[in-house]
C-alpha positions as CSV (number, residue, x, y, z in Angstrom):
1,X,0.0,0.0,0.0
2,X,1.5,3.3,-1.1
3,X,1.8,6.4,1.1
4,X,-1.4,8.0,-0.2
5,X,-3.4,4.9,0.6
6,X,-1.8,4.5,4.0
7,X,-2.6,8.1,4.8
8,X,-6.2,7.6,3.6
9,X,-6.5,4.5,5.8
10,X,-5.3,6.3,8.8
11,X,-7.7,9.2,8.1
12,X,-10.6,6.7,7.8
13,X,-9.6,5.0,11.1
14,X,-9.5,8.4,12.8
15,X,-12.9,9.4,11.4
16,X,-14.5,6.2,12.4
17,X,-13.2,6.6,15.9
18,X,-14.2,4.6,18.9
19,X,-17.1,6.7,20.3
20,X,-20.7,7.0,19.1
21,X,-20.3,9.6,16.3
22,X,-18.7,8.7,13.0
23,X,-17.4,11.5,10.8
24,X,-18.8,10.0,7.6
25,X,-18.0,13.0,5.5
26,X,-14.3,12.6,6.4
27,X,-14.5,8.8,5.6
28,X,-15.9,9.6,2.2
29,X,-13.3,12.3,1.5
30,X,-10.6,9.8,2.3
31,X,-12.1,7.2,0.0
32,X,-12.2,9.9,-2.8
33,X,-8.4,10.4,-2.3
34,X,-7.9,6.7,-3.3
35,X,-10.8,6.7,-5.8
36,X,-10.7,10.2,-7.3
37,X,-13.4,9.4,-10.0
38,X,-15.9,8.2,-7.3
39,X,-19.1,10.4,-7.5
40,X,-21.4,8.4,-5.2
41,X,-20.9,6.3,-2.1
42,X,-23.2,4.5,0.3
43,X,-22.7,2.5,3.5
44,X,-25.5,0.3,4.8
45,X,-25.9,-1.8,8.0
46,X,-27.9,-4.9,8.6
47,X,-30.8,-4.4,11.0
48,X,-31.7,-7.8,12.7
49,X,-35.1,-6.4,13.8
50,X,-36.4,-5.3,10.4
51,X,-34.4,-8.1,8.7
52,X,-33.0,-5.7,6.1
53,X,-30.3,-3.2,5.3
54,X,-30.6,0.4,6.4
55,X,-28.6,3.3,5.1
56,X,-26.0,4.5,7.6
57,X,-24.5,7.2,5.5
58,X,-24.3,8.1,1.8
59,X,-23.4,10.9,-0.7
60,X,-24.2,11.4,-4.3
61,X,-27.1,9.0,-4.9
62,X,-30.7,9.9,-5.9
63,X,-33.3,8.6,-3.4
64,X,-34.6,5.9,-5.8
65,X,-31.1,4.6,-6.5
66,X,-30.2,4.7,-2.8
67,X,-33.3,2.7,-1.9
68,X,-32.6,0.1,-4.7
69,X,-29.0,-0.4,-3.6
70,X,-30.0,-0.8,0.0
71,X,-33.1,-2.9,-0.3
72,X,-33.4,-4.2,-3.9
73,X,-29.9,-5.3,-4.9
74,X,-29.3,-7.6,-1.8
75,X,-32.3,-9.7,-3.0
76,X,-30.9,-10.3,-6.5
77,X,-28.5,-13.0,-7.7
78,X,-25.9,-10.3,-7.9
79,X,-26.4,-9.5,-4.3
80,X,-26.0,-13.2,-3.4
81,X,-22.8,-13.3,-5.3
82,X,-21.5,-10.2,-3.4
83,X,-22.3,-11.9,-0.1
84,X,-20.6,-15.1,-1.2
85,X,-17.4,-13.2,-2.3
86,X,-14.5,-12.9,0.1
87,X,-13.3,-9.7,-1.7
88,X,-15.1,-6.6,-3.0
89,X,-16.6,-7.0,-6.4
90,X,-16.2,-4.6,-9.4
91,X,-19.2,-4.1,-11.7
92,X,-17.5,-6.2,-14.5
93,X,-16.8,-9.1,-12.1
94,X,-20.4,-10.0,-11.9
95,X,-21.6,-12.9,-14.2
96,X,-24.7,-13.0,-16.4
97,X,-23.7,-9.6,-17.9
98,X,-24.6,-7.3,-15.0
99,X,-24.7,-4.3,-17.4
100,X,-27.7,-5.9,-19.1
101,X,-29.6,-6.3,-15.8
102,X,-32.7,-4.2,-15.0
103,X,-30.9,-2.9,-11.9
104,X,-28.2,-1.4,-14.1
105,X,-30.3,-0.4,-17.1
106,X,-33.1,1.2,-15.2
107,X,-31.2,2.7,-12.3
108,X,-27.5,3.1,-12.6
109,X,-27.0,3.8,-16.3
110,X,-29.5,6.6,-16.5
111,X,-27.7,8.2,-13.6
112,X,-24.5,8.2,-15.5
113,X,-22.7,5.5,-13.5
114,X,-20.3,3.5,-15.7
115,X,-18.2,1.9,-12.9
116,X,-19.1,0.3,-9.7
117,X,-17.6,-1.4,-6.6
118,X,-19.4,-3.2,-3.9
119,X,-18.0,-4.7,-0.7
120,X,-19.8,-6.9,1.8
121,X,-18.7,-5.7,5.3
122,X,-17.9,-8.5,7.7
123,X,-17.0,-8.9,11.3
124,X,-15.4,-12.1,12.6
125,X,-16.0,-15.1,10.4
126,X,-18.2,-14.5,7.4
127,X,-21.1,-12.7,9.0
128,X,-22.2,-9.8,6.8
129,X,-23.2,-6.7,8.8
130,X,-23.2,-4.1,6.1
131,X,-22.4,-3.2,2.5
132,X,-20.3,-0.4,0.9
133,X,-21.3,0.7,-2.6
134,X,-19.3,3.2,-4.8
135,X,-19.9,4.4,-8.3
136,X,-18.1,6.5,-10.9
137,X,-19.1,8.1,-14.2
138,X,-16.3,6.6,-16.2
139,X,-15.3,3.0,-17.0
140,X,-12.2,1.6,-15.4
141,X,-12.4,4.0,-12.4
142,X,-11.9,1.1,-10.0
143,X,-9.1,-1.4,-10.3
144,X,-7.3,-4.2,-8.4
145,X,-5.5,-1.7,-6.1
146,X,-8.9,-0.1,-5.3
147,X,-10.3,-3.5,-4.5
148,X,-7.3,-4.3,-2.2
149,X,-7.6,-1.0,-0.4
150,X,-11.4,-1.4,0.3
151,X,-10.6,-4.9,1.6
152,X,-8.1,-3.5,4.0
153,X,-10.4,-0.8,5.5
154,X,-13.5,-3.0,5.3
155,X,-13.0,-4.5,8.7
156,X,-13.0,-1.1,10.4
157,X,-16.1,0.0,8.5
158,X,-17.8,-3.3,9.4
159,X,-17.2,-2.7,13.1
160,X,-18.9,0.7,13.0
161,X,-22.0,-0.3,11.0
162,X,-22.4,-3.6,13.0
163,X,-25.8,-3.1,14.8
164,X,-24.5,-5.3,17.7
165,X,-21.4,-3.2,18.2
166,X,-21.4,-1.2,21.4
167,X,-19.4,2.1,21.2
168,X,-17.0,2.7,24.1
169,X,-17.4,-0.8,25.5
170,X,-13.9,-1.9,25.0
171,X,-12.6,1.2,26.6
172,X,-14.5,0.5,29.8
173,X,-14.5,-3.3,30.1
174,X,-11.5,-5.7,30.1
175,X,-11.3,-9.0,28.3
176,X,-12.8,-10.9,31.2
177,X,-16.2,-9.3,30.7
178,X,-18.8,-11.0,28.5
179,X,-21.8,-9.1,27.1
180,X,-25.2,-9.6,25.5
181,X,-28.0,-7.4,24.2
182,X,-31.0,-8.0,26.4
183,X,-33.7,-5.5,25.6
184,X,-34.4,-6.1,22.8
185,X,-32.5,-9.4,22.7
186,X,-30.0,-9.6,19.8
187,X,-27.3,-12.0,21.1
188,X,-23.8,-11.1,22.2
189,X,-22.1,-7.7,21.8
190,X,-19.8,-7.9,18.8
191,X,-16.3,-9.0,19.8
192,X,-17.5,-10.5,23.2
193,X,-18.5,-13.9,24.4
194,X,-22.2,-14.0,25.3
195,X,-23.2,-13.4,28.9
196,X,-23.5,-16.9,30.4
197,X,-27.0,-16.3,31.8
198,X,-28.4,-14.0,29.1
199,X,-31.4,-16.3,28.7
200,X,-32.4,-16.1,32.4
201,X,-36.0,-14.8,32.4
202,X,-35.4,-13.0,35.7
203,X,-32.5,-11.0,34.2
204,X,-34.5,-10.2,31.1
205,X,-37.3,-8.9,33.2
206,X,-34.8,-6.8,35.1
207,X,-33.5,-5.4,31.8
208,X,-37.0,-4.5,30.7
209,X,-37.6,-2.6,33.9
210,X,-34.2,-0.9,33.6
211,X,-34.9,0.2,30.0
212,X,-37.8,2.3,31.3
213,X,-35.6,4.3,33.7
214,X,-33.7,7.4,32.8
215,X,-30.3,6.3,34.0
216,X,-27.5,4.9,31.9
217,X,-26.2,2.1,34.1
218,X,-26.6,0.1,37.3
219,X,-24.1,-2.4,38.8
220,X,-25.1,-5.4,40.8
221,X,-24.4,-9.1,41.7
222,X,-26.1,-12.0,40.2
223,X,-26.2,-15.6,41.6
224,X,-25.7,-18.6,39.3
225,X,-25.0,-22.3,39.9
226,X,-21.4,-21.5,39.1
227,X,-21.1,-18.7,41.7
228,X,-21.7,-15.0,41.8
229,X,-21.2,-12.6,38.8
230,X,-20.7,-8.9,38.6
231,X,-23.2,-7.5,36.2
232,X,-23.6,-4.0,34.8
233,X,-26.7,-3.1,32.8
234,X,-26.0,-0.4,30.3
235,X,-28.6,1.6,28.5
236,X,-27.1,2.3,25.1
237,X,-28.4,5.2,23.1
238,X,-25.5,5.8,20.8
239,X,-24.3,3.9,17.8
240,X,-26.0,1.7,15.2
241,X,-28.5,0.2,17.8
242,X,-30.0,1.3,21.1
243,X,-31.1,-1.0,23.9
244,X,-29.9,-2.6,27.1
245,X,-26.6,-4.5,27.3
246,X,-25.7,-6.8,30.2
247,X,-21.9,-6.9,30.9
248,X,-20.9,-9.8,33.1
249,X,-17.7,-11.0,34.9
250,X,-17.0,-13.6,37.7
251,X,-17.1,-12.1,41.2
252,X,-14.4,-13.4,43.5
253,X,-16.1,-11.9,46.6
254,X,-13.0,-10.8,48.5
255,X,-15.1,-9.5,51.4
256,X,-16.8,-12.9,51.9
257,X,-20.3,-11.3,51.6
258,X,-23.2,-13.7,52.1
259,X,-26.5,-13.7,50.1
260,X,-28.4,-12.3,53.2
261,X,-25.7,-9.6,53.7
262,X,-26.2,-8.6,50.1
263,X,-29.9,-8.3,50.7
264,X,-29.3,-6.0,53.7
265,X,-26.8,-4.0,51.6
266,X,-29.4,-3.6,48.9
267,X,-31.8,-2.2,51.5
268,X,-29.2,0.3,52.7
269,X,-28.5,1.5,49.1
270,X,-32.3,1.8,48.5
271,X,-32.5,4.1,51.5
272,X,-34.7,1.9,53.6
273,X,-34.7,1.9,57.4
274,X,-33.8,-1.2,59.4
275,X,-37.5,-1.7,60.1
276,X,-38.5,-1.4,56.4
277,X,-35.8,-3.8,55.4
278,X,-37.0,-6.3,58.1
279,X,-40.6,-6.1,56.9
280,X,-39.6,-6.5,53.2
281,X,-37.4,-9.5,54.0
282,X,-39.8,-10.9,56.6
283,X,-37.2,-11.1,59.4
284,X,-36.9,-9.3,62.7
285,X,-35.5,-5.8,63.1
286,X,-32.8,-7.2,65.4
287,X,-31.7,-9.6,62.7
288,X,-31.3,-6.7,60.3
289,X,-29.3,-4.8,62.9
290,X,-27.0,-7.8,63.3
291,X,-26.4,-8.0,59.6
292,X,-25.8,-4.3,59.3
293,X,-23.1,-4.6,62.0
294,X,-21.5,-7.5,60.0
295,X,-21.6,-5.3,56.8
296,X,-19.8,-2.4,58.6
297,X,-17.1,-4.8,59.7
298,X,-16.6,-6.5,56.3
299,X,-16.7,-3.3,54.3
300,X,-14.6,-1.4,56.9
301,X,-17.2,1.3,57.4
302,X,-18.2,3.4,60.3
303,X,-21.8,4.1,59.4
304,X,-24.8,2.9,57.5
305,X,-24.4,5.8,55.0
306,X,-20.8,4.9,54.3
307,X,-21.7,1.3,53.8
308,X,-24.5,2.2,51.4
309,X,-22.2,4.4,49.4
310,X,-19.5,1.7,49.0
311,X,-22.2,-1.0,48.2
312,X,-23.7,1.3,45.5
313,X,-20.4,2.1,43.8
314,X,-19.2,-1.5,44.0
315,X,-22.5,-3.0,42.9
316,X,-22.9,-5.0,46.1
317,X,-26.7,-5.2,45.6
318,X,-29.3,-7.7,44.4
319,X,-31.9,-5.8,42.3
320,X,-35.4,-6.9,41.5
321,X,-37.9,-6.0,38.8
322,X,-40.5,-5.8,41.6
323,X,-41.2,-2.1,42.2
324,X,-42.3,-2.9,45.8
325,X,-39.3,-5.1,46.7
326,X,-36.2,-4.2,48.7
327,X,-34.2,-4.3,45.4
328,X,-36.5,-2.0,43.4
329,X,-34.5,-0.6,40.5
330,X,-36.2,2.8,40.9
331,X,-34.9,3.0,44.5
332,X,-31.4,1.7,43.7
333,X,-30.8,4.1,40.9
334,X,-32.1,7.3,42.5
335,X,-29.5,10.0,42.0
336,X,-27.4,7.6,40.0
337,X,-24.6,9.0,37.8
338,X,-26.2,9.2,34.3
339,X,-23.0,7.9,32.7
340,X,-21.6,4.4,32.5
341,X,-18.7,4.5,34.9
């Protein structure tokens, strides 16, 4: 790859970034540096809900052509060939004389497009998450070097149009964290192993309750047959898809907290009195007072308020989708930081 293409690739990587916003204008300008005859470009992403491709960004296409590229072409035999190809395809690569096809004769040719390049954007393996289309008004505008360049930057483009990608996730969570989309359910977050209990109906009910709240995150502990897990629900509103993600990692429990102590800690974080906690858990007030004393010792705290603060920040709570329960999400997230971490 020559210096011009290297510089364009770096420019594209910078424009794609790692946050929510993509500077698509900068991406397209960088592509034009490598493909100076390009007059139209479109990037689509696969939507698993509507089961179709949606336009993420484009420049230079009429509305009818844009719609046909995003929704019509994938259903044709030429679209099937594109998805089966390991490399981007040029217009003249396609068999059955693509230039005689209705798609070309009725859409592209009248618009003055004589050259075309299409690339299926893939994440790991062969899963197609989007498509890049580019057209030019002269024949021979795209060559083997162009094909190779688009192949090189295609992985980065795929990551940003992948509807299961979660912006900022890798910056906040180490490799030990697994993650799945829960509300609505779409499977694992791209690049992560699925949460081991993502199918737990109780966790899904919790995610649905959390989705209705105005906060962005809540940390807590979740019991499984394999032990306790740290969980953080994240309300994602940026990027290709919005929804609730559950990030999970094993919890070593260095303080030796018991399930009942976590229930008491949950009540403290919820702002309940000892009497209210006792009534909710159906135990005596003296029992709650005993557990509070144990919590203060294990968390090295001097007061209930200090213990509640530590438990809230560390996620030493057991939430519930029941609005009347001691672990009510509405109570646990009152005054919560609206950001992830």
